[in-house]
Gaussian input, Z-matrix of N, CA and C with variables (Angstrom, degrees):
# hf/3-21g

backbone

0 1
 N
 C     1     B1
 C     2     B2     1     A1
 N     3     B3     2     A2     1     D1
 C     4     B4     3     A3     2     D2
 C     5     B5     4     A4     3     D3
 N     6     B6     5     A5     4     D4
 C     7     B7     6     A6     5     D5
 C     8     B8     7     A7     6     D6
 N     9     B9     8     A8     7     D7
 C    10    B10     9     A9     8     D8
 C    11    B11    10    A10     9     D9
 N    12    B12    11    A11    10    D10
 C    13    B13    12    A12    11    D11
 C    14    B14    13    A13    12    D12
 N    15    B15    14    A14    13    D13
 C    16    B16    15    A15    14    D14
 C    17    B17    16    A16    15    D15
 N    18    B18    17    A17    16    D16
 C    19    B19    18    A18    17    D17
 C    20    B20    19    A19    18    D18
 N    21    B21    20    A20    19    D19
 C    22    B22    21    A21    20    D20
 C    23    B23    22    A22    21    D21
 N    24    B24    23    A23    22    D22
 C    25    B25    24    A24    23    D23
 C    26    B26    25    A25    24    D24
 N    27    B27    26    A26    25    D25
 C    28    B28    27    A27    26    D26
 C    29    B29    28    A28    27    D27
 N    30    B30    29    A29    28    D28
 C    31    B31    30    A30    29    D29
 C    32    B32    31    A31    30    D30
 N    33    B33    32    A32    31    D31
 C    34    B34    33    A33    32    D32
 C    35    B35    34    A34    33    D33
 N    36    B36    35    A35    34    D34
 C    37    B37    36    A36    35    D35
 C    38    B38    37    A37    36    D36
 N    39    B39    38    A38    37    D37
 C    40    B40    39    A39    38    D38
 C    41    B41    40    A40    39    D39
 N    42    B42    41    A41    40    D40
 C    43    B43    42    A42    41    D41
 C    44    B44    43    A43    42    D42
 N    45    B45    44    A44    43    D43
 C    46    B46    45    A45    44    D44
 C    47    B47    46    A46    45    D45
 N    48    B48    47    A47    46    D46
 C    49    B49    48    A48    47    D47
 C    50    B50    49    A49    48    D48
 N    51    B51    50    A50    49    D49
 C    52    B52    51    A51    50    D50
 C    53    B53    52    A52    51    D51
 N    54    B54    53    A53    52    D52
 C    55    B55    54    A54    53    D53
 C    56    B56    55    A55    54    D54
 N    57    B57    56    A56    55    D55
 C    58    B58    57    A57    56    D56
 C    59    B59    58    A58    57    D57
 N    60    B60    59    A59    58    D58
 C    61    B61    60    A60    59    D59
 C    62    B62    61    A61    60    D60
 N    63    B63    62    A62    61    D61
 C    64    B64    63    A63    62    D62
 C    65    B65    64    A64    63    D63
 N    66    B66    65    A65    64    D64
 C    67    B67    66    A66    65    D65
 C    68    B68    67    A67    66    D66
 N    69    B69    68    A68    67    D67
 C    70    B70    69    A69    68    D68
 C    71    B71    70    A70    69    D69
 N    72    B72    71    A71    70    D70
 C    73    B73    72    A72    71    D71
 C    74    B74    73    A73    72    D72
 N    75    B75    74    A74    73    D73
 C    76    B76    75    A75    74    D74
 C    77    B77    76    A76    75    D75
 N    78    B78    77    A77    76    D76
 C    79    B79    78    A78    77    D77
 C    80    B80    79    A79    78    D78
 N    81    B81    80    A80    79    D79
 C    82    B82    81    A81    80    D80
 C    83    B83    82    A82    81    D81
 N    84    B84    83    A83    82    D82
 C    85    B85    84    A84    83    D83
 C    86    B86    85    A85    84    D84
 N    87    B87    86    A86    85    D85
 C    88    B88    87    A87    86    D86
 C    89    B89    88    A88    87    D87
 N    90    B90    89    A89    88    D88
 C    91    B91    90    A90    89    D89
 C    92    B92    91    A91    90    D90
 N    93    B93    92    A92    91    D91
 C    94    B94    93    A93    92    D92
 C    95    B95    94    A94    93    D93
 N    96    B96    95    A95    94    D94
 C    97    B97    96    A96    95    D95
 C    98    B98    97    A97    96    D96
 N    99    B99    98    A98    97    D97
 C   100   B100    99    A99    98    D98
 C   101   B101   100   A100    99    D99
 N   102   B102   101   A101   100   D100
 C   103   B103   102   A102   101   D101
 C   104   B104   103   A103   102   D102
 N   105   B105   104   A104   103   D103
 C   106   B106   105   A105   104   D104
 C   107   B107   106   A106   105   D105
 N   108   B108   107   A107   106   D106
 C   109   B109   108   A108   107   D107
 C   110   B110   109   A109   108   D108
 N   111   B111   110   A110   109   D109
 C   112   B112   111   A111   110   D110
 C   113   B113   112   A112   111   D111
 N   114   B114   113   A113   112   D112
 C   115   B115   114   A114   113   D113
 C   116   B116   115   A115   114   D114
 N   117   B117   116   A116   115   D115
 C   118   B118   117   A117   116   D116
 C   119   B119   118   A118   117   D117
 N   120   B120   119   A119   118   D118
 C   121   B121   120   A120   119   D119
 C   122   B122   121   A121   120   D120
 N   123   B123   122   A122   121   D121
 C   124   B124   123   A123   122   D122
 C   125   B125   124   A124   123   D123
 N   126   B126   125   A125   124   D124
 C   127   B127   126   A126   125   D125
 C   128   B128   127   A127   126   D126
 N   129   B129   128   A128   127   D127
 C   130   B130   129   A129   128   D128
 C   131   B131   130   A130   129   D129
 N   132   B132   131   A131   130   D130
 C   133   B133   132   A132   131   D131
 C   134   B134   133   A133   132   D132
 N   135   B135   134   A134   133   D133
 C   136   B136   135   A135   134   D134
 C   137   B137   136   A136   135   D135
 N   138   B138   137   A137   136   D136
 C   139   B139   138   A138   137   D137
 C   140   B140   139   A139   138   D138
 N   141   B141   140   A140   139   D139
 C   142   B142   141   A141   140   D140
 C   143   B143   142   A142   141   D141
 N   144   B144   143   A143   142   D142
 C   145   B145   144   A144   143   D143
 C   146   B146   145   A145   144   D144
 N   147   B147   146   A146   145   D145
 C   148   B148   147   A147   146   D146
 C   149   B149   148   A148   147   D147
 N   150   B150   149   A149   148   D148
 C   151   B151   150   A150   149   D149
 C   152   B152   151   A151   150   D150
 N   153   B153   152   A152   151   D151
 C   154   B154   153   A153   152   D152
 C   155   B155   154   A154   153   D153
 N   156   B156   155   A155   154   D154
 C   157   B157   156   A156   155   D155
 C   158   B158   157   A157   156   D156
 N   159   B159   158   A158   157   D157
 C   160   B160   159   A159   158   D158
 C   161   B161   160   A160   159   D159
 N   162   B162   161   A161   160   D160
 C   163   B163   162   A162   161   D161
 C   164   B164   163   A163   162   D162
 N   165   B165   164   A164   163   D163
 C   166   B166   165   A165   164   D164
 C   167   B167   166   A166   165   D165
 N   168   B168   167   A167   166   D166
 C   169   B169   168   A168   167   D167
 C   170   B170   169   A169   168   D168
 N   171   B171   170   A170   169   D169
 C   172   B172   171   A171   170   D170
 C   173   B173   172   A172   171   D171
 N   174   B174   173   A173   172   D172
 C   175   B175   174   A174   173   D173
 C   176   B176   175   A175   174   D174
 N   177   B177   176   A176   175   D175
 C   178   B178   177   A177   176   D176
 C   179   B179   178   A178   177   D177
 N   180   B180   179   A179   178   D178
 C   181   B181   180   A180   179   D179
 C   182   B182   181   A181   180   D180
 N   183   B183   182   A182   181   D181
 C   184   B184   183   A183   182   D182
 C   185   B185   184   A184   183   D183
 N   186   B186   185   A185   184   D184
 C   187   B187   186   A186   185   D185
 C   188   B188   187   A187   186   D186
 N   189   B189   188   A188   187   D187
 C   190   B190   189   A189   188   D188
 C   191   B191   190   A190   189   D189
 N   192   B192   191   A191   190   D190
 C   193   B193   192   A192   191   D191
 C   194   B194   193   A193   192   D192
 N   195   B195   194   A194   193   D193
 C   196   B196   195   A195   194   D194
 C   197   B197   196   A196   195   D195
 N   198   B198   197   A197   196   D196
 C   199   B199   198   A198   197   D197
 C   200   B200   199   A199   198   D198
 N   201   B201   200   A200   199   D199
 C   202   B202   201   A201   200   D200
 C   203   B203   202   A202   201   D201

   B1=1.4800
   B2=1.4650
   B3=1.3046
   B4=1.4632
   B5=1.5098
   B6=1.3686
   B7=1.4728
   B8=1.5240
   B9=1.2954
   B10=1.4726
   B11=1.5429
   B12=1.3186
   B13=1.4424
   B14=1.5335
   B15=1.3418
   B16=1.4176
   B17=1.5250
   B18=1.3476
   B19=1.4532
   B20=1.4738
   B21=1.3464
   B22=1.4804
   B23=1.5283
   B24=1.3598
   B25=1.4860
   B26=1.5037
   B27=1.3510
   B28=1.4503
   B29=1.5264
   B30=1.3701
   B31=1.4806
   B32=1.4947
   B33=1.3595
   B34=1.4588
   B35=1.5642
   B36=1.3406
   B37=1.4721
   B38=1.4694
   B39=1.3239
   B40=1.4607
   B41=1.5199
   B42=1.3677
   B43=1.4594
   B44=1.5607
   B45=1.2940
   B46=1.5011
   B47=1.5390
   B48=1.3203
   B49=1.4520
   B50=1.5535
   B51=1.3819
   B52=1.4693
   B53=1.5480
   B54=1.2972
   B55=1.4487
   B56=1.5124
   B57=1.2870
   B58=1.4405
   B59=1.5498
   B60=1.2848
   B61=1.4893
   B62=1.5472
   B63=1.3447
   B64=1.4381
   B65=1.5041
   B66=1.3640
   B67=1.4313
   B68=1.5218
   B69=1.3267
   B70=1.4909
   B71=1.5003
   B72=1.3493
   B73=1.4597
   B74=1.4760
   B75=1.3586
   B76=1.4480
   B77=1.5026
   B78=1.3865
   B79=1.4240
   B80=1.5189
   B81=1.3638
   B82=1.4946
   B83=1.5287
   B84=1.2963
   B85=1.5323
   B86=1.5169
   B87=1.3312
   B88=1.4811
   B89=1.5289
   B90=1.3125
   B91=1.4793
   B92=1.5651
   B93=1.3134
   B94=1.5188
   B95=1.5108
   B96=1.3717
   B97=1.4106
   B98=1.5422
   B99=1.3454
   B100=1.4816
   B101=1.5189
   B102=1.3111
   B103=1.4788
   B104=1.5100
   B105=1.3255
   B106=1.4802
   B107=1.4796
   B108=1.3208
   B109=1.4470
   B110=1.5241
   B111=1.3101
   B112=1.4766
   B113=1.5461
   B114=1.3040
   B115=1.4427
   B116=1.5690
   B117=1.3023
   B118=1.4641
   B119=1.4896
   B120=1.3124
   B121=1.4540
   B122=1.4687
   B123=1.2958
   B124=1.4770
   B125=1.5289
   B126=1.2664
   B127=1.4495
   B128=1.5165
   B129=1.3340
   B130=1.4467
   B131=1.5517
   B132=1.3772
   B133=1.4341
   B134=1.5240
   B135=1.3186
   B136=1.5093
   B137=1.5288
   B138=1.3703
   B139=1.4216
   B140=1.5145
   B141=1.3531
   B142=1.4143
   B143=1.4954
   B144=1.3340
   B145=1.4617
   B146=1.5858
   B147=1.2874
   B148=1.4622
   B149=1.5462
   B150=1.2954
   B151=1.5247
   B152=1.5398
   B153=1.3654
   B154=1.4488
   B155=1.5171
   B156=1.3301
   B157=1.4438
   B158=1.5437
   B159=1.3412
   B160=1.4399
   B161=1.5300
   B162=1.3056
   B163=1.4778
   B164=1.5075
   B165=1.3202
   B166=1.4584
   B167=1.5571
   B168=1.3115
   B169=1.4615
   B170=1.5255
   B171=1.3432
   B172=1.4447
   B173=1.5443
   B174=1.3205
   B175=1.4686
   B176=1.5489
   B177=1.3084
   B178=1.4332
   B179=1.5544
   B180=1.3493
   B181=1.4579
   B182=1.5540
   B183=1.3509
   B184=1.4630
   B185=1.5256
   B186=1.3659
   B187=1.4422
   B188=1.5790
   B189=1.3267
   B190=1.4531
   B191=1.5077
   B192=1.3232
   B193=1.4510
   B194=1.4773
   B195=1.3428
   B196=1.4542
   B197=1.5429
   B198=1.3088
   B199=1.4725
   B200=1.4751
   B201=1.2929
   B202=1.5289
   B203=1.4926
   A1=110.31
   A2=116.75
   A3=122.41
   A4=110.84
   A5=115.66
   A6=122.03
   A7=110.91
   A8=119.18
   A9=122.34
   A10=109.72
   A11=117.29
   A12=123.53
   A13=104.82
   A14=115.83
   A15=123.17
   A16=111.68
   A17=118.69
   A18=121.73
   A19=110.83
   A20=117.74
   A21=120.09
   A22=103.71
   A23=110.90
   A24=119.67
   A25=110.24
   A26=116.02
   A27=117.95
   A28=110.65
   A29=112.80
   A30=120.15
   A31=110.70
   A32=111.87
   A33=123.48
   A34=109.55
   A35=116.37
   A36=122.54
   A37=114.70
   A38=115.38
   A39=121.27
   A40=112.02
   A41=116.09
   A42=118.68
   A43=105.89
   A44=115.61
   A45=120.17
   A46=108.39
   A47=114.47
   A48=120.93
   A49=108.61
   A50=115.76
   A51=122.51
   A52=106.21
   A53=117.35
   A54=120.46
   A55=116.03
   A56=115.02
   A57=121.47
   A58=114.46
   A59=114.28
   A60=119.59
   A61=110.19
   A62=116.92
   A63=123.00
   A64=114.48
   A65=116.52
   A66=120.72
   A67=110.01
   A68=115.42
   A69=119.58
   A70=108.58
   A71=117.44
   A72=122.85
   A73=109.59
   A74=119.55
   A75=123.54
   A76=108.60
   A77=114.93
   A78=124.25
   A79=113.29
   A80=116.78
   A81=119.95
   A82=111.31
   A83=117.81
   A84=122.09
   A85=111.83
   A86=117.84
   A87=122.23
   A88=112.41
   A89=112.76
   A90=118.81
   A91=109.29
   A92=118.24
   A93=117.90
   A94=113.02
   A95=120.13
   A96=120.85
   A97=113.07
   A98=115.79
   A99=119.34
   A100=112.93
   A101=112.75
   A102=118.31
   A103=108.49
   A104=115.30
   A105=122.71
   A106=107.77
   A107=114.83
   A108=123.21
   A109=112.80
   A110=115.21
   A111=120.01
   A112=111.44
   A113=113.71
   A114=119.98
   A115=106.09
   A116=113.80
   A117=120.62
   A118=110.58
   A119=119.93
   A120=123.02
   A121=112.55
   A122=116.17
   A123=126.17
   A124=108.39
   A125=115.73
   A126=118.77
   A127=113.17
   A128=117.04
   A129=124.31
   A130=112.75
   A131=117.73
   A132=120.23
   A133=109.69
   A134=115.35
   A135=119.70
   A136=105.87
   A137=114.84
   A138=121.93
   A139=110.57
   A140=119.96
   A141=122.83
   A142=106.90
   A143=118.41
   A144=120.58
   A145=108.68
   A146=113.81
   A147=118.02
   A148=112.67
   A149=114.16
   A150=119.18
   A151=107.71
   A152=113.75
   A153=122.60
   A154=103.82
   A155=114.67
   A156=121.71
   A157=110.30
   A158=119.92
   A159=125.18
   A160=113.94
   A161=116.49
   A162=121.84
   A163=109.40
   A164=119.00
   A165=122.98
   A166=112.69
   A167=117.70
   A168=117.32
   A169=111.55
   A170=118.53
   A171=121.94
   A172=110.50
   A173=115.61
   A174=122.83
   A175=106.81
   A176=113.88
   A177=120.33
   A178=110.78
   A179=116.01
   A180=121.75
   A181=105.89
   A182=112.10
   A183=119.94
   A184=105.46
   A185=115.12
   A186=119.41
   A187=105.86
   A188=115.71
   A189=121.67
   A190=105.76
   A191=115.41
   A192=121.90
   A193=110.74
   A194=118.59
   A195=120.28
   A196=109.64
   A197=115.38
   A198=123.17
   A199=109.77
   A200=114.46
   A201=120.85
   A202=107.70
   D1=138.38
   D2=-177.77
   D3=-92.11
   D4=145.56
   D5=176.47
   D6=-90.34
   D7=5.76
   D8=-177.08
   D9=-77.58
   D10=132.84
   D11=177.58
   D12=-149.13
   D13=88.91
   D14=-173.33
   D15=-111.82
   D16=130.33
   D17=171.09
   D18=-118.14
   D19=141.78
   D20=175.00
   D21=-131.55
   D22=149.68
   D23=-177.58
   D24=-149.24
   D25=157.17
   D26=-177.10
   D27=-176.52
   D28=-150.27
   D29=-176.37
   D30=-63.67
   D31=157.99
   D32=-179.85
   D33=64.51
   D34=27.88
   D35=-173.20
   D36=49.49
   D37=37.69
   D38=175.15
   D39=-67.44
   D40=124.93
   D41=175.40
   D42=-138.82
   D43=131.01
   D44=-178.11
   D45=-140.75
   D46=151.26
   D47=-179.38
   D48=-126.98
   D49=135.56
   D50=175.46
   D51=-115.42
   D52=124.94
   D53=179.25
   D54=-102.39
   D55=13.58
   D56=-178.56
   D57=99.64
   D58=-13.65
   D59=-179.17
   D60=-131.66
   D61=-40.48
   D62=-176.17
   D63=-133.96
   D64=151.29
   D65=170.86
   D66=-98.86
   D67=143.09
   D68=171.73
   D69=-128.90
   D70=122.16
   D71=176.91
   D72=-95.43
   D73=132.66
   D74=178.00
   D75=-91.98
   D76=80.19
   D77=-174.21
   D78=-67.34
   D79=-21.19
   D80=179.48
   D81=-72.00
   D82=-11.19
   D83=176.38
   D84=-90.49
   D85=-15.38
   D86=-174.79
   D87=-55.47
   D88=138.50
   D89=176.65
   D90=-155.05
   D91=123.70
   D92=-179.26
   D93=-62.85
   D94=-15.06
   D95=-176.82
   D96=-107.19
   D97=13.27
   D98=-175.64
   D99=-125.64
   D100=166.41
   D101=174.55
   D102=-158.96
   D103=147.94
   D104=174.11
   D105=-100.05
   D106=132.67
   D107=179.87
   D108=-91.69
   D109=-28.18
   D110=-175.62
   D111=-157.13
   D112=152.11
   D113=178.36
   D114=-144.46
   D115=140.92
   D116=178.81
   D117=-144.53
   D118=149.91
   D119=173.07
   D120=-136.23
   D121=143.99
   D122=176.93
   D123=-140.03
   D124=125.62
   D125=-179.41
   D126=55.60
   D127=-119.04
   D128=-177.93
   D129=-99.08
   D130=12.04
   D131=-173.93
   D132=-122.85
   D133=138.65
   D134=173.19
   D135=-129.50
   D136=141.00
   D137=178.64
   D138=-129.69
   D139=130.47
   D140=176.46
   D141=-121.51
   D142=136.91
   D143=-179.67
   D144=-126.52
   D145=148.39
   D146=-178.89
   D147=-171.44
   D148=-147.00
   D149=-175.93
   D150=-143.25
   D151=156.65
   D152=171.94
   D153=-124.37
   D154=122.04
   D155=-175.15
   D156=-100.41
   D157=114.64
   D158=176.40
   D159=-112.72
   D160=16.61
   D161=-178.03
   D162=136.36
   D163=167.89
   D164=-172.77
   D165=-63.18
   D166=-22.99
   D167=179.16
   D168=-114.81
   D169=11.52
   D170=-178.30
   D171=-133.67
   D172=79.88
   D173=178.91
   D174=-120.20
   D175=127.49
   D176=-175.73
   D177=-116.87
   D178=145.99
   D179=177.38
   D180=-78.21
   D181=146.20
   D182=-179.82
   D183=-127.68
   D184=129.43
   D185=175.03
   D186=-132.12
   D187=126.78
   D188=-178.99
   D189=-119.65
   D190=127.57
   D191=177.41
   D192=-117.86
   D193=125.97
   D194=-179.29
   D195=-124.33
   D196=147.46
   D197=177.64
   D198=-130.20
   D199=151.48
   D200=176.85
   D201=-77.71

């Protein structure tokens, strides 16, 4: 069993997880108007934070919490 637990996040609300053997992309979170600025995991919880851009005066914070 591998001890690798890697998450990557970025533009278009891209979020993906690598468990040491396989990658899994969370395509259901994808948005052409969004981006994740940061992602962190502790134990069985992962949190990604970012923004959703709907125009110059309409930007919303996005927080995604996942659990195993």
